[in-house]
C-alpha positions in Angstrom: 134.2 26.7 -64.4 134.0 24.3 -67.6 131.1 22.1 -68.4 131.9 19.6 -70.6 129.1 18.5 -73.2 129.1 16.1 -75.6 127.1 16.1 -79.0 126.7 12.8 -80.7 125.0 12.5 -84.0 125.0 10.1 -87.1 126.2 12.6 -89.5 129.7 11.2 -90.7 130.8 11.9 -94.2 130.3 9.2 -96.0 126.7 8.8 -94.3 124.5 9.2 -97.6 121.3 9.9 -95.3 122.9 13.2 -94.3 124.1 16.3 -96.4 127.4 18.0 -96.0 124.8 21.3 -95.6 123.2 19.4 -92.4 126.7 18.8 -91.1 127.6 22.4 -91.5 124.2 23.5 -90.1 124.5 21.3 -86.7 128.2 22.7 -86.4 127.3 26.3 -86.8 124.2 26.1 -84.4 126.2 24.9 -81.6 128.9 27.6 -82.5 125.9 30.1 -82.5 124.5 28.8 -79.1 128.1 28.8 -77.3 128.7 32.4 -78.7 125.4 34.1 -77.5 125.3 32.2 -74.4 128.9 33.1 -73.2 128.4 36.3 -71.5 125.8 35.2 -69.4 127.4 31.5 -68.4 130.7 33.6 -67.4 128.4 36.0 -65.0 127.4 32.7 -63.4 130.6 31.2 -63.1 130.7 28.6 -66.1 132.1 28.0 -69.5 131.0 25.3 -72.2 133.6 23.0 -73.1 131.9 21.2 -76.2 132.9 17.8 -78.1 131.4 16.6 -81.5 131.4 13.2 -82.4 129.9 12.3 -85.6 129.5 8.7 -86.9 128.1 6.5 -90.1 124.1 6.0 -89.8 124.7 2.3 -90.8 126.7 2.1 -87.7 124.3 2.7 -84.7 126.6 0.7 -82.3 129.0 3.8 -82.5 126.4 5.9 -80.2 126.7 3.5 -77.4 130.7 3.3 -77.9 131.1 7.0 -78.4 128.8 7.8 -75.1 131.3 5.2 -73.2 134.1 7.6 -74.3 132.3 10.5 -73.6 131.8 9.4 -70.0 135.2 8.6 -69.7 136.3 11.9 -70.6 134.2 13.3 -68.2 131.3 14.6 -70.0 128.6 16.6 -67.6 125.8 16.2 -70.5 125.4 14.8 -73.9 123.3 16.0 -76.2 122.2 12.5 -78.3 121.0 11.3 -82.0 117.7 12.4 -83.3 116.7 8.7 -84.4 115.3 6.9 -81.5 117.1 3.7 -82.0 120.6 5.2 -81.8 119.4 7.6 -78.8 118.3 4.4 -77.0 121.9 2.7 -77.7 123.5 6.1 -76.5 121.6 5.7 -73.5 122.8 2.3 -72.5 126.5 3.6 -73.1 125.8 6.5 -70.6 123.2 5.1 -68.0 124.6 7.7 -65.5 125.3 10.9 -67.0 122.2 13.3 -68.4 121.6 12.8 -72.1 118.9 14.9 -74.3 117.7 13.8 -78.0 117.0 16.6 -80.2 114.3 14.6 -81.8 113.8 10.9 -80.6 110.6 10.1 -80.1 109.9 6.3 -79.2 107.6 5.4 -76.6 110.5 3.7 -74.6 112.0 7.3 -73.8 109.4 8.0 -71.4 110.4 5.4 -69.3 114.1 6.0 -69.1 113.6 8.4 -66.0 114.8 12.0 -65.4 118.4 11.5 -66.7 117.2 10.8 -70.2 114.8 13.2 -72.0 113.9 14.3 -75.5 112.9 17.4 -76.9 110.3 16.1 -78.6 106.6 15.0 -78.0 106.3 10.9 -77.6 105.1 9.2 -80.8 101.6 8.2 -78.9 101.3 12.3 -78.5 102.3 13.0 -82.3 100.5 9.7 -83.6 97.1 11.2 -82.0 97.6 14.5 -83.8 98.0 12.7 -86.8 95.0 10.7 -86.4 92.8 13.6 -85.9 94.6 15.5 -88.6 93.6 13.0 -91.2 90.2 12.2 -89.7 89.5 16.5 -90.2 90.9 16.1 -94.1 88.5 13.3 -94.7 85.8 14.5 -93.1 83.4 14.1 -95.8 83.9 10.2 -95.9 81.8 8.3 -93.6 84.4 5.5 -93.7 87.9 5.7 -93.7 90.1 3.2 -94.9 94.3 2.9 -94.7 97.1 1.0 -95.7 100.1 0.9 -93.1 103.5 0.5 -94.9 106.4 0.5 -92.1 110.0 0.1 -92.2 110.9 -3.0 -90.2 114.5 -1.7 -88.8 113.1 1.4 -87.7 112.2 1.3 -84.1 110.6 5.0 -83.8 108.6 4.0 -87.1 107.1 0.7 -85.6 106.2 2.4 -82.6 104.6 5.5 -84.3 102.5 3.0 -86.4 101.4 1.4 -83.3 100.4 4.2 -81.5 98.2 5.5 -84.8 96.6 2.4 -85.3 95.2 2.7 -81.4 93.9 6.2 -82.5 92.5 4.7 -85.9 90.7 1.9 -83.8 89.4 4.6 -81.8 88.0 6.7 -84.7 86.9 3.8 -86.3 89.4 3.9 -89.3 89.5 0.5 -91.4 92.8 -1.1 -92.2 93.1 -3.0 -95.2 96.6 -4.2 -95.4 99.9 -4.0 -93.3 102.8 -3.9 -95.5 106.5 -4.2 -94.2 109.9 -3.2 -95.7 113.2 -3.2 -95.1 116.0 -0.7 -96.4 115.9 3.0 -97.8 115.0 1.5 -101.1 112.6 -0.8 -100.7 110.9 -2.8 -103.3 107.9 -1.0 -104.4 105.8 -3.4 -106.8 103.8 -4.8 -104.2 103.2 -1.5 -102.5 102.0 0.0 -105.6 99.8 -3.2 -106.6 98.1 -3.2 -102.9 97.4 0.5 -103.1 96.0 0.0 -106.7 93.9 -2.7 -105.9 92.4 -1.6 -102.5 92.2 2.0 -103.1 92.7 3.1 -99.4 91.9 6.7 -98.5 95.1 7.1 -97.4 98.4 5.5 -96.7 100.2 5.6 -93.2 103.9 6.0 -94.2 106.1 6.9 -90.9 109.5 6.2 -92.2 112.5 8.0 -93.1 112.7 10.5 -95.9 114.4 8.6 -98.4 112.6 5.4 -98.1 109.0 7.4 -97.9 109.9 9.5 -101.2 111.1 6.3 -102.9 107.5 4.8 -102.3 105.8 7.9 -103.1 107.4 8.4 -106.3 106.7 4.6 -107.3 103.0 5.6 -106.3 102.8 8.7 -108.3 103.7 6.6 -111.7 100.5 4.7 -111.1 96.6 6.0 -111.5 95.5 6.2 -108.0 96.9 8.4 -105.3 95.7 8.1 -101.9 96.6 10.7 -99.0 100.1 9.9 -97.2 100.3 10.1 -93.6 103.9 10.7 -92.3 106.1 10.9 -89.1 108.8 13.2 -88.3 111.2 11.3 -90.3 109.9 12.8 -93.3 111.9 15.9 -92.9 110.9 19.4 -93.0 110.9 22.3 -95.5 114.5 22.7 -95.8 116.0 19.0 -95.4 115.3 15.5 -96.3 114.6 13.5 -99.4 110.9 14.4 -100.0 111.7 18.4 -100.0 111.7 19.6 -103.1 111.2 16.6 -105.1 109.6 16.6 -108.7 109.0 12.7 -108.5 106.3 13.1 -106.1 105.1 16.4 -107.0 101.5 15.2 -107.6 100.8 13.5 -104.4 99.5 15.0 -101.4 99.7 14.2 -97.4 101.0 15.9 -94.5 103.7 14.9 -91.4 103.6 15.5 -88.0 107.1 16.8 -86.0 108.2 17.7 -82.9 109.9 21.0 -84.0 108.5 24.1 -86.2 110.5 26.0 -88.5 113.6 27.8 -86.7 112.0 31.2 -87.2 108.7 30.0 -85.6 110.7 28.0 -82.8 112.7 30.9 -81.7 109.8 31.9 -79.0 111.0 29.4 -76.8 114.4 30.6 -76.3 115.7 33.2 -73.7 118.1 34.9 -76.1 115.7 35.2 -78.9 116.2 39.1 -79.3 120.3 38.5 -79.5 119.5 36.4 -83.0 117.4 39.2 -84.6 120.3 40.1 -87.1 122.2 36.6 -87.0 122.1 34.1 -89.6 119.9 31.2 -88.2 120.7 27.5 -88.2 117.8 26.2 -91.1 117.4 22.6 -89.6 114.9 21.2 -86.7 118.1 19.5 -85.0 120.0 23.2 -85.3 116.9 24.5 -83.2 117.2 21.9 -80.7 120.8 22.3 -80.5 119.7 26.2 -79.9 117.4 25.1 -77.5 119.5 22.8 -75.4 122.1 25.4 -74.9 119.6 27.9 -73.8 118.2 25.3 -71.4 121.7 24.4 -70.1 122.5 27.7 -69.7 119.7 28.5 -67.8 120.1 25.2 -65.8 123.5 26.0 -64.6 123.0 29.5 -63.5 119.6 28.2 -61.9 121.1 25.2 -59.9 124.8 26.3 -59.7 126.4 22.7 -59.4 129.9 22.4 -58.0 130.5 19.2 -60.1 129.3 16.5 -62.4 127.5 15.0 -59.5 125.8 17.9 -58.4 125.0 18.7 -61.7 123.5 15.1 -62.3 121.5 15.3 -59.0 119.9 18.5 -59.8 119.5 17.2 -63.5 117.5 14.3 -62.5 115.0 16.2 -60.4 114.8 19.6 -62.4 115.8 18.4 -66.0 112.3 17.9 -67.6 111.0 21.3 -67.0 113.7 22.5 -69.5 114.6 20.0 -71.7 111.4 18.3 -72.5 109.0 19.0 -75.9 108.6 22.7 -75.7 107.1 23.1 -78.9 104.7 20.7 -79.0 103.3 19.0 -82.3 103.5 20.3 -85.9 101.9 19.9 -89.2 103.5 20.1 -92.3 101.7 19.7 -95.3 102.8 17.9 -98.7 102.1 19.5 -101.8 103.7 20.0 -105.3 106.8 18.1 -103.9 107.1 20.4 -100.8 106.7 20.3 -97.2 105.1 23.5 -95.9 104.6 24.4 -92.2 100.8 24.7 -91.7 100.5 25.1 -87.7 101.5 23.7 -84.3 99.4 22.0 -82.2 99.8 22.1 -78.2 
């Protein structure tokens, strides 16, 4: 029996926020996952029939429109965008079809019900880890002050900032200023001036990697360099605008993510032994794709649904166990213009 799965992501060729290397990694992960699970699925009576839809990040409504098309095409399951605002739009186009995001972390996702899940911990969970981490790094300071710089057009960024500030209040951090930005290349003069004047111990910067690197680069040119704290939008040690960036090589900080490096995350895959002599995907989303295909295989072989209706009914009740946040929160350290994995927190 063919099981239709649609993969939807903001990775169109003209999208300046995503590289061609990222696109190839994404597609290769799908092919690898299908190849390794094919025999087991066949023994259970199933075959994965996948379709991939890439769209431009600047046109998030495509997530909803492509989801509606996938529903009409008979998709059993959709693997949705990594960005929270895109994923929430996708859900609106596929309300009765099971969906899984590879990285979406907005608090709102927890209230969507059993049909719509994410492999990422929620922003409150990651923000709590980030607050504890900065408290530990600045433990020698009796009082800890910070400035918040947040993208107004990013749902997950604002959501993370709000969750972090709740933890900051509990830990008695002092907030000195709140700066709102828009676009991937925001005006930085006010940000730099505020940092130089108020000299915070750290700057909360829970934005995507392009705007975050742009801001840190501007701060590096000034005299005072605070610690920077990021969310999963910063990217990782292989992908993103922060990694291997000489313009921020004097900046220190860390970011929290829902995925560890691929080699560390394989322990959550049932077919990890089969990957020992295989070229692995390099990105967090690539690891997430392997996990979703692995979990789909386990789910099909356990539940043995006869059609899409049975798949949906079973997914609503049992999907969360196989498709939710398997890796906890990972900390990546920023030093010398590179993000390096430090440890995972469960």
